[in-house]
LUMDRENRO-954714 format. One record per residue (C-alpha): x, y, z. Coordinates in steps of 0.5 Angstrom, whole numbers, plus 500, padded with zeros to 3 digits. Example, Ala and Ser with C-alpha at 12.3 -4.5 7.8 and 13.67 -1.06 7.14 Angstrom:
2
x|y|z
525|491|516
527|498|514
This chain:
271
x|y|z
500|500|500
503|507|498
505|511|504
501|517|507
503|524|504
501|530|501
503|535|496
504|542|498
508|548|495
511|548|488
518|548|489
521|548|482
517|549|475
519|548|468
514|552|464
514|551|457
522|550|456
525|550|449
533|550|448
537|549|442
545|548|441
548|550|434
542|551|431
539|544|433
533|544|438
535|539|444
529|541|448
522|542|446
516|545|450
518|541|457
513|543|462
513|539|469
513|541|477
516|539|483
512|540|489
514|539|497
512|532|499
510|532|506
509|525|510
506|526|517
510|520|519
517|522|517
519|529|519
524|532|514
522|528|508
525|531|501
524|530|494
528|526|489
526|526|482
530|522|477
531|524|470
531|518|465
533|518|458
539|515|454
545|518|452
544|524|447
537|525|449
538|532|452
539|530|459
545|535|460
542|541|457
536|540|462
541|540|467
544|546|465
537|550|465
535|547|471
542|550|474
541|556|471
548|555|467
544|556|460
538|560|459
533|557|455
531|559|448
524|560|450
520|558|457
522|559|464
525|555|470
522|557|476
526|556|483
523|556|490
516|558|493
517|565|490
518|562|483
525|566|482
528|565|475
533|560|475
540|563|475
547|560|477
548|559|484
541|558|486
541|551|485
547|547|487
550|542|482
554|536|483
558|534|477
560|527|475
567|528|476
566|531|483
571|537|482
575|538|489
580|543|491
586|538|490
590|543|495
586|543|501
584|537|505
577|534|506
575|539|511
578|545|508
574|543|502
568|543|506
569|550|510
571|553|503
564|551|501
561|554|508
563|561|506
566|562|513
560|561|517
561|561|524
559|554|526
562|551|519
567|547|522
563|543|528
557|543|522
562|540|517
565|535|522
558|533|524
556|531|517
563|528|516
561|523|522
554|522|519
556|520|512
561|516|514
567|520|513
570|522|520
576|519|519
577|522|512
577|529|515
585|530|514
585|526|507
587|530|501
582|529|495
587|524|491
587|519|497
579|518|497
575|513|493
570|515|488
564|514|492
568|518|498
569|524|493
562|524|491
560|524|498
564|530|499
562|533|493
555|533|496
556|535|503
559|541|499
553|543|496
549|542|503
554|547|507
553|552|501
546|552|503
543|549|497
536|547|498
536|544|491
541|540|488
542|537|481
546|531|481
549|529|474
550|521|473
551|520|480
552|512|479
557|512|473
563|508|474
561|506|481
561|498|483
555|495|485
557|496|493
558|504|491
552|504|488
548|502|494
552|507|498
550|512|493
543|511|494
543|510|501
547|517|501
541|520|496
536|518|501
539|521|507
541|527|504
533|528|502
531|527|509
535|533|512
530|538|511
523|538|508
524|542|502
531|539|500
530|537|493
535|532|489
534|532|481
538|526|479
540|526|472
542|519|469
541|513|464
541|508|470
534|505|470
535|501|476
538|506|481
534|511|479
528|507|481
531|505|488
532|513|490
527|517|487
519|518|489
518|521|481
521|520|475
521|524|469
522|520|462
526|524|457
525|522|450
523|524|443
516|524|440
514|521|433
511|524|427
506|520|423
511|516|419
515|514|425
520|519|425
523|523|431
520|530|432
526|534|433
527|536|441
526|532|447
520|533|452
518|529|458
514|524|455
512|521|461
512|522|469
512|516|473
509|517|481
513|512|484
509|513|491
503|511|488
506|505|485
508|503|492
516|503|490
518|510|493
521|510|500
521|502|501
528|499|504
527|493|500
524|496|494
528|492|489
526|485|491
519|487|490
514|485|484
512|492|483
520|494|482
521|489|477
515|491|473
517|498|473
524|497|471
522|492|465
517|498|463
522|503|463
527|498|459
522|497|454
520|505|453
528|506|452
528|502|446
523|507|443
526|514|445
């Protein structure tokens, strides 16, 4: 049975977004919204939206529009309850290669992200403890594993004060154990605050289904002759809460999970 919850304020809105690169339409009339999820039995439940699609479908272009790094050709990306137009710095970004300051230790990287806040060091140390990195506070970035670098990069965004964070292919290059750790981390970060919103850009179907409460499937529509129409859209939104998959610790072992993964795999072949 799906967990009890209600939807409140709109936190992020894509309003008829178009984007082109090199004269080619990449995104066409993309509209969607993310609303604040409130669970009476889980204080601080945030939102995790997975953006799924094969390589070359426009996921990176959508990421850059959401993060305010590139303005859409037409339409708007609105952030927060006040609906501020997206701009660089309003939404945090965790890029695929987790860039860190190589000349600073882990704790130093986090303190830079905190911008000199008075309580930065105790908070940074508390987060390192919470996310299994307390013993790496004095390590150099080159001494970290890929999964550890990822955790530090995500904590940088938390300490920067970002409520909304876009993650670019967070499961790429990770082994199964590290993927499981990344999924656990995403779920834990999402529960730091009710308005925390993580948008996961990925082509990894199984991991997206494990961590998300909502999935946006990005793809191209077809014309009457079966040819792809230029520009990708969100062609389907999947409510994983209603399907009884979201927030389930053993979701990957359930028939509902397997059915949804098969459905998405079948859809990928036509995108």
